C-alpha positions in Angstrom: 32.9 -7.3 81.1 35.2 -6.2 78.4 34.7 -9.4 76.5 30.9 -9.0 76.7 31.2 -5.5 75.3 33.4 -6.7 72.5 30.8 -9.4 71.6 28.0 -6.9 71.6 29.9 -4.6 69.4 30.6 -7.4 66.9 26.9 -8.4 66.9 25.9 -4.9 66.2 28.3 -4.7 63.2 27.3 -8.1 61.8 23.9 -7.1 60.2 25.5 -4.1 58.4 28.4 -6.2 57.1 25.9 -8.8 55.7 23.5 -6.4 54.3 23.3 -6.6 50.5 23.8 -3.4 48.4 20.6 -1.7 47.3 19.1 -2.8 44.0 19.2 -0.4 41.0 16.1 1.5 40.3 13.7 -0.5 38.1 15.7 -3.7 38.5 13.5 -5.3 41.2 12.1 -8.8 41.2 8.7 -8.2 42.6 5.6 -9.4 40.7 4.6 -6.0 39.6 8.1 -5.2 38.5 8.3 -8.4 36.4 5.0 -7.5 34.8 6.1 -4.0 34.0 9.4 -5.2 32.6 7.7 -7.5 30.1 5.0 -5.0 29.1 5.3 -3.5 25.6 4.7 0.3 25.4 1.1 1.3 24.9 -0.1 4.0 22.6 -2.0 5.7 25.4 1.1 5.8 27.6 -0.7 4.0 30.5 1.7 1.8 32.6 -0.2 1.5 35.9 -3.9 1.4 36.8 -4.9 2.9 40.2 -8.4 3.0 41.6 -8.7 5.8 44.1 -11.6 4.9 46.4 -12.4 8.1 48.4 -11.3 8.1 52.1 -9.2 4.9 51.8 -5.8 6.5 51.9 -5.6 6.8 48.1 -4.3 10.4 48.1 -1.2 9.4 50.1 -0.8 6.3 47.9 -0.7 8.5 44.8 2.4 10.3 46.2 4.1 6.8 46.7 3.0 5.6 43.2 4.4 8.8 41.6 7.7 8.3 43.3 7.9 4.6 42.3 7.2 5.5 38.6 9.8 8.2 38.8 12.3 5.8 40.3 11.6 3.2 37.6 12.2 5.5 34.6 12.7 9.2 35.4 13.3 10.1 31.7 10.1 8.4 30.5 8.0 9.5 33.4 9.3 13.0 34.0 5.9 14.3 35.0 5.9 11.9 37.9 9.2 13.3 39.2 8.2 17.0 38.8 7.0 18.7 42.0 6.9 15.5 44.2 3.8 14.8 46.2 0.3 13.4 45.8 -1.4 13.6 42.4 -3.0 17.1 41.9 -3.7 18.4 38.5 -4.0 22.1 39.6 -0.8 21.9 41.6 1.0 20.4 38.5 1.6 17.1 40.2 0.7 14.7 37.5 1.8 11.3 36.3 0.2 10.5 33.0 1.4 6.8 33.1 -0.9 6.1 36.1 -4.5 5.8 35.0 -6.7 7.2 37.8 -3.9 9.2 39.5 -5.8 12.5 39.5 -9.5 11.4 39.9 -11.9 8.9 41.3 -13.0 7.1 38.2 -12.6 3.4 38.4 -11.6 2.6 34.8 -12.3 -1.0 35.8 -11.7 -2.3 32.2 -7.9 -1.9 32.9 -8.1 -4.7 35.5 -8.3 -7.1 32.6 -5.4 -5.6 30.6 -2.6 -8.1 31.1 0.2 -5.6 30.5 -1.0 -3.0 33.0 -0.8 -3.8 36.8 -3.9 -2.7 38.8 -3.5 -1.3 42.3 -6.0 -0.1 44.9 -6.5 0.6 48.6 -9.8 -0.5 50.4 -11.1 0.2 53.9 -13.7 -1.2 56.2 -17.1 0.3 55.1 -18.2 2.0 58.3 -15.0 3.8 59.1 -14.7 4.9 55.5 -18.3 6.3 55.7 -17.6 8.1 58.9 -14.5 9.7 57.4 -16.3 10.8 54.3 -19.0 12.4 56.4 -16.6 14.5 58.3 -14.4 15.3 55.3 -15.1 18.4 53.2 -16.9 17.9 49.9 -18.1 14.3 50.5 -21.6 14.9 51.8 -24.5 17.2 51.0 -23.3 19.4 53.8 -20.6 20.5 51.4 -21.0 18.8 48.1 -18.0 19.1 45.7 -19.3 16.5 43.2 -22.9 17.6 42.5 -24.2 14.4 43.9 -27.6 15.7 45.3 -27.6 19.3 44.1 -31.0 20.3 45.3 -30.4 19.0 48.8 -26.9 20.5 48.9 -28.2 23.9 47.7 -31.0 23.9 50.4 -28.3 23.2 53.1 -26.0 25.8 51.7 -28.8 28.4 51.5 -29.9 27.4 55.0 -33.3 26.4 53.9 -32.8 23.2 55.8 -30.3 22.2 58.5 -27.1 20.2 57.9 -27.5 16.5 57.8 -26.7 14.3 60.7 -24.7 11.1 60.3 -27.9 9.1 60.8 -29.5 11.0 57.9 -26.4 10.8 55.8 -25.5 7.1 55.7 -28.7 5.7 54.2 -28.4 8.0 51.1 -27.9 5.7 48.1 -25.2 7.7 46.2 -23.0 7.7 49.3 -23.2 4.1 50.3 -21.5 1.0 49.0 -19.1 3.1 46.9 -16.3 0.6 46.7 -18.6 -2.1 45.3 -20.3 0.5 42.9 -16.9 1.7 41.6 -15.6 -1.8 40.7 -18.9 -3.6 39.9 -20.6 -0.8 37.9 -17.4 0.9 36.7 -18.9 4.0 38.2 -17.8 7.3 39.7 -18.1 6.6 43.5 -21.0 9.0 44.2 -23.7 8.1 41.8 -27.3 7.0 42.0 -26.4 3.5 40.9 -28.0 0.7 43.0 -25.7 -2.0 44.2 -27.4 -5.3 43.7 -26.2 -8.9 43.7 -25.1 -8.7 40.1 -23.0 -5.5 40.8 -21.5 -7.1 43.9 -20.6 -10.3 41.8 -18.9 -8.2 39.1 -17.0 -6.2 41.8 -15.6 -9.4 43.3 -14.7 -10.6 39.8 -12.9 -7.3 38.9 -11.1 -7.2 42.2 -9.8 -10.7 41.8 -7.9 -9.5 38.7 -6.0 -6.8 40.6 -2.3 -7.2 41.1 -2.2 -5.4 44.5 -5.0 -4.6 47.0 -3.8 -2.7 50.1 -5.8 -2.0 53.3 -6.0 1.5 54.8 -6.2 -0.1 58.3 -2.8 -1.7 57.6 -1.3 1.1 55.6 2.3 0.7 56.6 2.2 -3.1 56.0 0.5 -2.4 52.7 3.3 0.0 51.7 6.0 -2.5 52.6 4.3 -5.1 50.4 3.9 -2.6 47.6 7.6 -1.6 47.6 8.4 -5.3 47.4 6.0 -5.9 44.5 7.7 -3.1 42.6 11.1 -4.4 43.5 11.9 -0.9 44.8 15.1 0.1 46.5 13.1 2.7 48.5 12.7 2.1 52.2 9.4 2.7 54.1 11.1 5.6 55.9 12.0 7.2 52.6 8.4 7.2 51.5 7.1 8.6 54.7 9.7 11.4 54.8 8.8 12.1 51.1 5.1 12.5 52.0 5.8 14.8 55.0 8.2 17.0 53.1 6.0 17.4 50.0 2.4 17.2 51.4 1.9 13.7 50.2 -0.7 13.0 52.9 -3.1 14.9 50.7 -6.6 15.4 51.9 -6.0 13.2 54.9 -2.8 14.9 55.9 -1.3 11.9 57.6 -2.1 9.7 60.6 -3.3 12.5 62.8 -5.8 13.8 60.2 -9.0 12.1 61.6 -8.5 13.8 64.9 -8.0 17.2 63.2 -11.1 16.5 61.0 -13.2 15.6 64.0 -12.2 19.0 65.7 -13.2 20.7 62.5 -16.3 18.7 61.8 -19.6 20.1 60.4 -21.7 22.1 62.8 -24.7 20.4 64.3 -28.2 21.8 64.6 -27.4 23.3 68.0 -24.4 25.1 66.7 -21.8 22.7 68.1 -19.8 19.8 66.5 -21.9 16.9 65.6 -21.3 13.6 67.5 -22.2 10.2 66.2 -25.0 8.5 68.1 -26.4 5.0 67.8 -29.1 5.0 65.2 -32.1 2.8 65.9 -29.9 0.2 67.5 -27.5 0.0 64.6 -24.6 0.8 66.9 -22.8 3.6 64.9 -19.3 3.7 66.3 -18.5 6.7 68.4 -14.9 7.1 67.3 -13.7 8.4 64.0 -11.3 5.7 62.7 -7.7 6.7 63.1 -5.5 5.8 60.1 -3.1 7.1 57.5 -4.5 9.4 54.8 -8.2 9.0 56.0 
C-alpha cells in the first residue's frame, strides 16, 4: 500500500516537473502571432481587425482581444490595458489598434489587408435570431439602431402591440445579418437584400479571415485563439478576467440567456412571450444557452 501511494505521488508530480516555463508575452509562435510579428506599423494604427456580429459572443470576445493586445505590447497599446473589460467607448474601455472593437461595422476590406489579421465569431442563424429578439435594442420592440423607426415609434407609443417572434423573424433588416455584414460590407441591421451575389462575396471574404470562432463552441474557440496569438494566458485567466471586469458584456456570461428569457418583452396578454411554431417552420422553443449570447 505504501509503495502504491509513493507511485501515485510521483505520477502526480511528474507533469509539473515536465511542464515548460510560460512563454514571454508577445513571443508566441501561433499563426496570428507570426503575422503580427512581421507586420510593419500602419499609419492608422490598426493592428487587428474584428467583426462583431451581434449576439454571437462578440462582446465577451472584445474583452479577450483587448487583453491579448495589452499582453502583446502594453506600452504601444496602453488604451487596451486601461480599465480592463469588453470594449465600451462610454466606459473608457477602448483599444484603438482593434478595428471594430467598439461597434458593429464590418470593415470587410480589412480582410484583404495582408498585414492585419481578421477575427470574428459566428453562430447558428436561428439561435442568434432568437437571442437578438429577446435582447434589448435589437428588435422594433426596443430599437437602439433606428432600423425601422416608424414601426418602433408606434410600438413605443402603444399605437400597436409588441411584435411576436413570428412577426419579427421575416423582417428583412433583421435577417441574414452575418451574410449581409460580410457580403455587403454593411451594418448588420440595414434594408439590404441578401441575394446570391452577396452570399458569394460573404464566403469569399470569410475565407480570407485568419480566425473564425463559433459561439456554440466558445471555450474551444478561445483555446484556439490563445494558441493562434501564442499567448501565455490560460483559459482560466481569461474567464476570471471577464468575471472580474464585466467582460461578459451584454450577454453577461453563460447564464445570460436564461436571465434574458425571464426578462423578455411582454406579450400581448401582458405575460412573457413564448416562441411557438410558425406555420410548420418549427421555431425552437428554447433560447440557446451559450457564452455571451
